[in-house]
N, C-alpha and C positions, 0 to 999 in steps of 0.2 A: 174519848176526848179528841177533838179536832186538832190537827197539827197547826202550829203557829206559822203565820206567813212570814217568809224571810224577805228581807229588804237589804239594800245597801251593799256593804262589803261582803257580808255573808252570802247573799244571793250571787253577786258577781263572782266570788270565788268558786261557788258550786258550779256555775255555768262554765267558767274557764276550765275547771277540772273535767267537766263533762265533755267539752269540745275536744280537749287534748286526748281524753280517753277514746272518744269516738274516732278521731283521726288515727290514733295508734292502732285501734282494733279493726277499723273498716277502710282506712285510707281516706284521702280527701274525697275521692269520687263517691264513696259509700257513706260519707257523713251526711246526716240529714237533720233538719230542724226537729223532726219527730224524735229521733234518737237522742239528740242533745237534751231536749225538753224532758224526756222520760228519765234519762240518767241524772239530770240536775234536779228532778222533782219540781218542775215548774211547767208552765204552759207555753205553747208556741207563740202566742201573742206577746209574751214577755220578751222573747228572743227577737221577734220581728220589729218590735218597737226600738230595740237597741241597734240591730243590724239588719237592714233591709235585704242583704244578700248573704248567702253562705260564705262567700269569699271574705266579706268584711268581718263576719263572725269568727272565722278561723284565723284571719290575720290578727284580730284583736287578741285572741287567746295566745297565739304564737309570739306576738310582740311582748305580752306580759310575761311569757315563759322564757324570753330571750335574755341570757346572761352574757355580757361581753366577755370574750376570751381575754386572758391575761398572759401575755408572752413573758416567759421568765427572763431575767436579766442574765444573759449569757456572757456579757462582757464585750459584745460587738454588735454593731448595727445589723450586719448581714445575718448573723445567727439569730438575733432577736426577731428580725422580719421573717425568717424561715420558721422559727418557732411559732410566731403569730399565725402564719399561714397553715401550719399543722393543726393549731387549735381551731382555726376557722373551718378547715376540712372536716374535723370531727363534728363540728356543729351542723354543717350543711348535710352531712351524712345522716345525722339524727333526724333532721327535718324531712329529708328524702327528696329526691329529684322529682318524682311524680307529684308530690304535694306542691313543690315550688312551681312547677310548670302549670299545673291546673289552677293554682291560686293566681298566678300572674295573668293567665288567660281570662279568668273570671272577674278580675277587679275592674270596676268602672273607673273612668278617668279621674274623678275627684279622689277616690281612694288610692289610685296609683300615685297621684301627687303626694299624698300623705306618706305612702310607703317609700317613695323616692327620697323625700326629706328625712324620714326616719333612718333609712339606710345610710345616707350621707352623714347624718349626725352620729350614728353608731360606729360607722367606719372611722370617723375622726376620733371618737372617744377610745376606740381600740388601739389606734396607731399612735396617738399623742404621747403616751408614756414611753414608747420605744424611741420616738424622736427626741423627747426631752433627755433621755439617758444618753443618746448619741451626742447631743449638743454638750452635755456635761462632760462627756469623755473626750470632746474635741474631734469627734469623727465627722461632724458636719460643719460646714462653714456657717457663719452668721447670715443666714438667708431666710427669707420669708417663704414658707411652704404653703401653697394655696390649699384651701379645704378639699378640693377635688383630688389633689395629690395624696392628702392624708387618708382619704377614703378609698384610694386605689387598691390597697391590699384586699379589702373586703370585696370590692367590685370585681377584681380579677378572679378571686377564689370562687365567687358566686357564678361568674360568667363561665369559667371552665367547668364547673360542676353541672350547670344547666345544659351546656352544649355537649360536653363529653361524658357526663355522668360520673366523673371521677376527677380527682386532683392528685395525680401521682407525684412522688418526690422529685422526679426530674423536671416536672412542670413547675413545681414550687421553686426549685433552684433557678430555672430560667426566668421566672417572674421576678425574683429578687435580684439576680445578677444582671439581667439584660434590660429590665424595665425600672424597677423601684430604685435601686442604688444610683444608676445614672441620673434619673429624674430628680431624686432628692439632693444629689450633690450639685445639681445645676438649676435649682429653683430660681425664683425671682430674687434679685438683690434687695436687701433690707433697707 
């Protein structure tokens, strides 16, 4: 009896899982359309129709797999931001520096724009609860924090990891104490 052809969410899920497994097993450089197609039980044309480049295919799978970190409520803005950066560090370590560098190098300008927009949005979503708690506790004045400032913790964590390959505790402390707290306390007037 012939296997039934998968479509829609079932096929998308199989492909996403195959991409993630291939990257985990072979790294970004070793991930191929052939390997993903074989693992997902589909054909290469199915993949090429959805993603014309490997970078777009891997990015799509990683985006779907990306769960925003949740900083615990420690009772202070400073500690919440540090906890958030510790969570972000764990996430970028899982993705891996090599994967991040190769993916960024391979993305075409239209996809890079999508990625930039996604990272800005995700950065804001990760930081917003921390800021809301700080406002509720009276730790921040009634100021309007621009979107770029809200995405800054994710941006700086990613930047450090890409350039240095790590995000040690002393760098997290410096980012929070020397950059984030002063900037957030002196944002734009509401």
